[in-house]
C-alpha positions as a printed Julia matrix, in Angstrom:
184×3 Matrix{Float64}:
 46.97  -23.32   5.77
 44.13  -24.08   8.15
 42.98  -27.7    8.51
 39.82  -28.76   6.7
 38.0   -29.76   9.9
 38.8   -26.42  11.58
 37.3   -24.49   8.64
 34.21  -26.71   8.78
 33.91  -26.06  12.52
 34.23  -22.28  12.2
 31.95  -21.86   9.16
 29.22  -24.47   9.67
 29.33  -26.37  12.98
 29.75  -23.43  15.38
 26.8   -21.41  13.92
 24.64  -24.57  13.79
 25.31  -25.3   17.47
 24.54  -21.68  18.36
 21.08  -21.88  16.79
 20.41  -25.43  18.07
 21.09  -24.65  21.73
 20.17  -20.95  21.68
 23.55  -19.52  22.7
 23.84  -15.73  22.78
 27.13  -15.74  20.86
 29.37  -18.21  19.01
 31.95  -18.47  21.79
 29.45  -19.94  24.25
 29.27  -23.14  22.2
 31.34  -26.27  22.82
 34.93  -26.17  21.63
 37.63  -28.85  21.45
 40.54  -27.65  23.59
 43.02  -30.53  23.29
 43.43  -34.21  22.49
 45.54  -36.52  24.64
 46.9   -39.8   23.27
 48.1   -42.31  25.85
 49.83  -45.65  25.27
 50.48  -47.75  28.35
 53.42  -50.14  28.12
 53.25  -51.99  31.44
 56.17  -54.35  31.94
 57.51  -53.62  28.43
 58.32  -50.06  29.53
 61.66  -51.18  30.95
 62.81  -52.6   27.6
 64.55  -49.77  25.72
 63.97  -51.31  22.25
 60.22  -51.66  22.82
 60.05  -48.15  24.29
 61.88  -46.68  21.28
 59.67  -48.58  18.82
 56.46  -47.41  20.53
 57.81  -43.87  20.74
 58.42  -43.84  16.97
 54.94  -45.23  16.24
 53.19  -42.71  18.49
 55.27  -39.88  16.99
 54.12  -40.92  13.5
 50.48  -41.1   14.6
 50.43  -37.77  16.45
 52.93  -35.76  14.42
 54.96  -34.78  17.48
 57.32  -36.5   19.92
 55.66  -38.28  22.88
 56.64  -37.86  26.53
 57.59  -40.92  28.59
 55.45  -41.25  31.72
 56.73  -42.78  34.96
 55.07  -44.73  37.76
 54.34  -42.59  40.81
 54.17  -45.5   43.28
 55.63  -48.96  43.62
 52.9   -51.65  43.6
 54.07  -55.22  44.18
 50.97  -56.87  42.69
 51.47  -55.06  39.38
 55.29  -55.5   39.49
 55.86  -51.76  39.17
 58.65  -49.67  40.65
 58.43  -45.98  41.42
 60.19  -43.98  38.7
 60.23  -46.75  36.07
 58.64  -46.19  32.64
 54.86  -46.63  32.54
 53.99  -45.49  29.03
 53.9   -42.66  26.53
 51.61  -39.68  26.07
 51.12  -36.85  23.59
 48.99  -33.72  23.96
 47.77  -32.18  20.7
 46.46  -28.63  20.42
 45.42  -26.15  17.71
 45.97  -27.2   14.08
 47.64  -30.57  14.83
 44.61  -31.48  16.91
 42.18  -30.83  14.04
 44.4   -32.7   11.55
 44.56  -35.7   13.88
 40.78  -35.68  14.4
 40.22  -35.59  10.64
 42.52  -38.59  10.1
 40.99  -40.45  13.05
 37.37  -40.1   11.93
 37.79  -40.46   8.17
 40.69  -42.92   7.84
 41.6   -44.77  11.06
 38.22  -45.65  12.64
 36.76  -47.18   9.44
 39.84  -49.47   9.29
 38.95  -51.17  12.6
 37.91  -54.78  12.12
 34.18  -55.37  12.86
 33.69  -51.69  13.74
 30.09  -50.78  14.56
 30.64  -47.34  16.04
 31.85  -45.55  19.16
 29.93  -45.8   22.41
 28.07  -42.63  23.39
 28.71  -43.54  27.07
 32.32  -42.29  27.02
 31.46  -38.78  28.22
 32.33  -37.68  31.76
 30.3   -35.15  33.76
 32.34  -32.25  32.32
 31.61  -33.2   28.7
 35.03  -34.7   27.84
 35.01  -37.82  25.64
 37.31  -40.8   26.21
 37.64  -44.0   24.22
 40.22  -46.68  23.55
 41.54  -48.27  20.4
 42.76  -51.89  20.7
 45.16  -51.71  17.74
 47.47  -48.78  17.08
 48.14  -50.14  13.58
 44.8   -48.81  12.29
 46.59  -45.55  11.51
 48.11  -45.58   8.0
 51.32  -43.92   9.25
 52.28  -47.04  11.22
 53.65  -49.91   9.15
 51.88  -53.18   9.94
 54.98  -55.23   9.05
 57.37  -53.18  11.18
 55.24  -53.19  14.35
 56.63  -55.78  16.78
 53.43  -56.03  18.81
 49.93  -54.6   18.44
 49.29  -52.17  21.29
 46.27  -50.26  22.56
 45.84  -46.52  22.57
 43.64  -44.31  24.76
 42.26  -41.11  23.23
 40.85  -38.31  25.39
 39.09  -35.38  23.72
 38.86  -32.42  26.12
 35.86  -30.25  25.26
 34.88  -26.93  26.81
 31.14  -27.26  27.15
 28.38  -26.88  29.69
 27.24  -30.52  29.61
 27.41  -33.89  27.87
 24.66  -33.11  25.37
 26.55  -30.12  23.93
 29.74  -32.19  23.59
 27.84  -35.07  21.97
 26.24  -32.7   19.45
 29.64  -31.2   18.59
 31.26  -34.59  17.95
 28.24  -35.79  16.01
 28.49  -32.78  13.69
 32.2   -33.62  13.23
 31.09  -37.01  11.79
 32.08  -39.17  14.78
 30.56  -42.62  14.16
 28.46  -43.1   17.3
 26.28  -46.17  17.82
 22.59  -45.34  17.4
 20.22  -46.06  20.29
 18.4   -48.94  18.51
 21.56  -50.67  17.19
 23.28  -53.44  19.12
């Protein structure tokens, strides 16, 4: 069964973007390639209980097991050692990616306290969109009572597009709640 957002993209969004930007065929339009979720643990990465708890939470959010990332260098000011645990990451592709996006936009983001919208300044020069979430407990899969500590989560949406405007239009058509120019 194909995800709801993927069907919407194929049937409505892709043809709309083709006519809006004047592409010669549908495949020239912007396309979401993958989504990367990253949870940095810092000094808590050495504690096996905290690592296991965060791993379970991220697995519930993403729907697949996260990979533990390691520090590449030792930095005395940050109290890090080369090879020790830095955090967790998950890369989502295909159907899981669309299911996660659907849950993120329609369920998780509206649950953020005092949420006014996402910043449209999170695009890099290649058209990828990056933003952070301060509380990982906004996802309904994570139990608020069971979470030992509220942690942040970075979300990177990798988009194959020619520029920022095409990526912005794609995410806007997928109902991403961006802040309007006149709003503060």
